C-alpha atoms as an extended CHARMM CRD file, in Angstrom:
* protein
*
       113  EXT
         1         1  MET       CA             -2.5220000000      -14.0710000000       -8.0080000000  PROA      1               0.0000000000
         2         2  ARG       CA             -6.0970000000      -12.7310000000       -8.1330000000  PROA      2               0.0000000000
         3         3  PRO       CA             -7.1890000000      -10.5820000000       -5.1670000000  PROA      3               0.0000000000
         4         4  PRO       CA             -9.9450000000      -11.9630000000       -2.7520000000  PROA      4               0.0000000000
         5         5  TRP       CA            -12.4300000000       -9.3210000000       -3.7760000000  PROA      5               0.0000000000
         6         6  PRO       CA            -14.4230000000       -9.1000000000       -7.0080000000  PROA      6               0.0000000000
         7         7  SER       CA            -13.0840000000       -6.8540000000       -9.7500000000  PROA      7               0.0000000000
         8         8  ALA       CA            -13.8810000000       -6.9250000000      -13.4250000000  PROA      8               0.0000000000
         9         9  SER       CA            -10.9440000000       -4.5640000000      -14.1940000000  PROA      9               0.0000000000
        10        10  TRP       CA             -8.2210000000       -6.1420000000      -12.1480000000  PROA      10              0.0000000000
        11        11  ALA       CA             -5.0590000000       -7.0410000000      -13.8950000000  PROA      11              0.0000000000
        12        12  PRO       CA             -1.7200000000       -7.8750000000      -12.3230000000  PROA      12              0.0000000000
        13        13  SER       CA              0.9990000000       -5.3300000000      -13.1430000000  PROA      13              0.0000000000
        14        14  ALA       CA              4.0310000000       -6.5740000000      -15.0260000000  PROA      14              0.0000000000
        15        15  SER       CA              7.4280000000       -6.5400000000      -13.5430000000  PROA      15              0.0000000000
        16        16  PRO       CA              9.3820000000       -3.4150000000      -14.7820000000  PROA      16              0.0000000000
        17        17  LEU       CA             12.0960000000       -5.9730000000      -15.5480000000  PROA      17              0.0000000000
        18        18  ASP       CA              9.7570000000       -7.9630000000      -17.8290000000  PROA      18              0.0000000000
        19        19  LYS       CA              9.5480000000       -6.1490000000      -21.0830000000  PROA      19              0.0000000000
        20        20  SER       CA              7.5390000000       -8.8410000000      -22.8490000000  PROA      20              0.0000000000
        21        21  HSD       CA              4.3220000000       -7.7260000000      -21.0810000000  PROA      21              0.0000000000
        22        22  PRO       CA              3.6750000000       -3.9850000000      -20.9660000000  PROA      22              0.0000000000
        23        23  THR       CA              2.5740000000       -2.4750000000      -17.8100000000  PROA      23              0.0000000000
        24        24  PRO       CA             -1.1730000000       -1.9330000000      -17.9100000000  PROA      24              0.0000000000
        25        25  ALA       CA             -2.5290000000        1.6670000000      -17.7970000000  PROA      25              0.0000000000
        26        26  PRO       CA             -3.4920000000        2.7230000000      -14.1400000000  PROA      26              0.0000000000
        27        27  ALA       CA             -7.2650000000        2.4750000000      -15.1840000000  PROA      27              0.0000000000
        28        28  GLN       CA             -6.8240000000       -1.1810000000      -15.8780000000  PROA      28              0.0000000000
        29        29  THR       CA             -5.1420000000       -1.9900000000      -12.6300000000  PROA      29              0.0000000000
        30        30  GLN       CA             -7.2640000000       -2.1960000000       -9.4660000000  PROA      30              0.0000000000
        31        31  TYR       CA             -5.7570000000       -3.3430000000       -6.1160000000  PROA      31              0.0000000000
        32        32  LEU       CA             -8.3340000000       -1.9530000000       -3.8750000000  PROA      32              0.0000000000
        33        33  PRO       CA            -11.8070000000       -3.2670000000       -3.3900000000  PROA      33              0.0000000000
        34        34  PRO       CA            -14.7280000000       -1.2800000000       -4.5670000000  PROA      34              0.0000000000
        35        35  ILE       CA            -15.6410000000        1.8310000000       -2.6160000000  PROA      35              0.0000000000
        36        36  GLY       CA            -18.1540000000        0.9530000000       -0.0520000000  PROA      36              0.0000000000
        37        37  ARG       CA            -17.0740000000       -2.4660000000        0.7630000000  PROA      37              0.0000000000
        38        38  GLN       CA            -16.1610000000       -3.0700000000        4.4290000000  PROA      38              0.0000000000
        39        39  LEU       CA            -12.4500000000       -3.9180000000        4.9440000000  PROA      39              0.0000000000
        40        40  THR       CA            -11.0530000000       -5.8280000000        7.9050000000  PROA      40              0.0000000000
        41        41  PRO       CA            -10.2050000000       -3.3530000000       10.6060000000  PROA      41              0.0000000000
        42        42  ALA       CA             -6.6370000000       -3.1790000000       11.7400000000  PROA      42              0.0000000000
        43        43  VAL       CA             -5.7080000000       -3.8320000000       15.3970000000  PROA      43              0.0000000000
        44        44  PRO       CA             -4.7080000000       -0.8750000000       17.3690000000  PROA      44              0.0000000000
        45        45  PHE       CA             -1.0710000000        0.0030000000       17.0730000000  PROA      45              0.0000000000
        46        46  VAL       CA              1.5830000000        2.6960000000       17.8670000000  PROA      46              0.0000000000
        47        47  LEU       CA              4.5990000000        2.7680000000       15.5050000000  PROA      47              0.0000000000
        48        48  LYS       CA              7.5490000000        5.1940000000       15.3130000000  PROA      48              0.0000000000
        49        49  ASP       CA              7.8420000000        7.1150000000       11.9770000000  PROA      49              0.0000000000
        50        50  GLN       CA             11.1600000000        8.0700000000       10.3630000000  PROA      50              0.0000000000
        51        51  ALA       CA             11.5550000000       11.0040000000       12.5730000000  PROA      51              0.0000000000
        52        52  GLY       CA             11.1740000000        8.8210000000       15.6700000000  PROA      52              0.0000000000
        53        53  GLN       CA              7.7570000000       10.2320000000       16.5500000000  PROA      53              0.0000000000
        54        54  SER       CA              4.9310000000        7.9170000000       17.6810000000  PROA      54              0.0000000000
        55        55  VAL       CA              1.9690000000        7.4720000000       15.3810000000  PROA      55              0.0000000000
        56        56  SER       CA             -1.0060000000        5.6130000000       16.5560000000  PROA      56              0.0000000000
        57        57  LEU       CA             -3.9830000000        4.0500000000       14.6160000000  PROA      57              0.0000000000
        58        58  ALA       CA             -6.2560000000        5.9510000000       16.8410000000  PROA      58              0.0000000000
        59        59  SER       CA             -4.6710000000        9.3130000000       15.9320000000  PROA      59              0.0000000000
        60        60  LEU       CA             -5.5760000000        8.5150000000       12.2660000000  PROA      60              0.0000000000
        61        61  ARG       CA             -9.3120000000        8.2160000000       12.9630000000  PROA      61              0.0000000000
        62        62  GLY       CA            -11.5530000000        9.5320000000       10.1230000000  PROA      62              0.0000000000
        63        63  GLN       CA             -8.8280000000        8.9510000000        7.4430000000  PROA      63              0.0000000000
        64        64  THR       CA             -8.4290000000        6.0550000000        5.1310000000  PROA      64              0.0000000000
        65        65  VAL       CA             -5.3170000000        4.1950000000        6.1710000000  PROA      65              0.0000000000
        66        66  LEU       CA             -3.4970000000        1.8170000000        3.8490000000  PROA      66              0.0000000000
        67        67  LEU       CA             -1.1140000000       -0.4130000000        5.6200000000  PROA      67              0.0000000000
        68        68  ALA       CA              1.7360000000       -1.9210000000        3.6350000000  PROA      68              0.0000000000
        69        69  PHE       CA              4.2030000000       -4.4330000000        5.2250000000  PROA      69              0.0000000000
        70        70  LEU       CA              7.4750000000       -4.5170000000        3.3470000000  PROA      70              0.0000000000
        71        71  ASP       CA             10.7480000000       -6.3790000000        3.8530000000  PROA      71              0.0000000000
        72        72  PRO       CA             13.6880000000       -3.7850000000        3.4660000000  PROA      72              0.0000000000
        73        73  LEU       CA             15.8770000000       -6.5810000000        2.4270000000  PROA      73              0.0000000000
        74        74  CYS       CA             13.5220000000       -7.5870000000       -0.2920000000  PROA      74              0.0000000000
        75        75  LYS       CA             15.0770000000       -6.9900000000       -3.7720000000  PROA      75              0.0000000000
        76        76  ASN       CA             12.2440000000       -8.2650000000       -6.1010000000  PROA      76              0.0000000000
        77        77  VAL       CA              8.6430000000       -7.3820000000       -5.3020000000  PROA      77              0.0000000000
        78        78  CYS       CA              9.0080000000       -4.8160000000       -2.4480000000  PROA      78              0.0000000000
        79        79  PRO       CA             10.5640000000       -2.0930000000       -4.5360000000  PROA      79              0.0000000000
        80        80  VAL       CA              7.8350000000       -2.4100000000       -7.1180000000  PROA      80              0.0000000000
        81        81  MET       CA              5.3930000000       -2.3070000000       -4.4220000000  PROA      81              0.0000000000
        82        82  GLY       CA              6.8960000000        0.8990000000       -3.0240000000  PROA      82              0.0000000000
        83        83  GLN       CA              6.7710000000        2.4040000000       -6.5460000000  PROA      83              0.0000000000
        84        84  GLU       CA              3.0770000000        1.5500000000       -6.8520000000  PROA      84              0.0000000000
        85        85  LEU       CA              2.4360000000        3.0450000000       -3.4800000000  PROA      85              0.0000000000
        86        86  ALA       CA              4.0680000000        6.2940000000       -4.4720000000  PROA      86              0.0000000000
        87        87  ALA       CA              2.2190000000        6.2600000000       -7.7780000000  PROA      87              0.0000000000
        88        88  LEU       CA             -0.9910000000        5.7490000000       -5.9910000000  PROA      88              0.0000000000
        89        89  GLU       CA             -0.3520000000        8.7250000000       -3.7460000000  PROA      89              0.0000000000
        90        90  GLN       CA              0.5150000000       10.9140000000       -6.6720000000  PROA      90              0.0000000000
        91        91  ALA       CA             -2.4330000000        9.8840000000       -8.8470000000  PROA      91              0.0000000000
        92        92  LEU       CA             -4.9760000000       11.0140000000       -6.0930000000  PROA      92              0.0000000000
        93        93  PRO       CA             -6.5910000000       14.4620000000       -6.6580000000  PROA      93              0.0000000000
        94        94  PRO       CA             -5.2340000000       17.0600000000       -4.2700000000  PROA      94              0.0000000000
        95        95  ASP       CA             -8.5370000000       17.2170000000       -2.3960000000  PROA      95              0.0000000000
        96        96  LYS       CA             -8.3410000000       13.5160000000       -1.5390000000  PROA      96              0.0000000000
        97        97  THR       CA             -4.6130000000       13.3520000000       -0.6520000000  PROA      97              0.0000000000
        98        98  PRO       CA             -5.2420000000       14.4500000000        3.0100000000  PROA      98              0.0000000000
        99        99  THR       CA             -7.7420000000       11.7250000000        3.7220000000  PROA      99              0.0000000000
       100       100  LEU       CA             -5.4370000000        8.8700000000        2.5220000000  PROA      100             0.0000000000
       101       101  VAL       CA             -2.5850000000        7.9960000000        4.8190000000  PROA      101             0.0000000000
       102       102  ILE       CA             -0.1640000000        5.3900000000        3.4810000000  PROA      102             0.0000000000
       103       103  ILE       CA              1.7700000000        3.6290000000        6.2230000000  PROA      103             0.0000000000
       104       104  SER       CA              4.6240000000        1.3630000000        4.9860000000  PROA      104             0.0000000000
       105       105  VAL       CA              5.7800000000       -0.9100000000        7.7680000000  PROA      105             0.0000000000
       106       106  ALA       CA              9.3810000000       -2.2350000000        7.4880000000  PROA      106             0.0000000000
       107       107  LEU       CA              9.5070000000       -5.7690000000        8.6800000000  PROA      107             0.0000000000
       108       108  ILE       CA             12.8190000000       -6.2500000000       10.3190000000  PROA      108             0.0000000000
       109       109  GLU       CA             13.5090000000       -9.1000000000       12.7180000000  PROA      109             0.0000000000
       110       110  ARG       CA             15.8810000000       -7.7250000000       15.4570000000  PROA      110             0.0000000000
       111       111  PRO       CA             18.1820000000      -10.0990000000       17.2090000000  PROA      111             0.0000000000
       112       112  ARG       CA             17.1400000000      -11.0900000000       20.5500000000  PROA      112             0.0000000000
       113       113  THR       CA             19.4160000000      -10.0590000000       23.3480000000  PROA      113             0.0000000000
């Protein structure tokens, strides 16, 4: 599926299970819109991190926040998305890492009591 923003260099990454199509080099894959394009603002939120501490969107003001919503029970696309998010974080120059915050939200529906 093509992203909703224009990009001449966009190419979907191949599944790691599909060896018939090699994974494109990182320079050929672009998931983010070009710099300078206005993105849709996220609604204010407060979430618990893995340590149980509250993290609010307001506390991250001034940083670039990438929100990824993943289903922890997903066995196909979600693990690949997690790997690509980790690769994105590792590919950033050290001086850019503190300005990007990647928040992966686990979509778990809890039983109602």
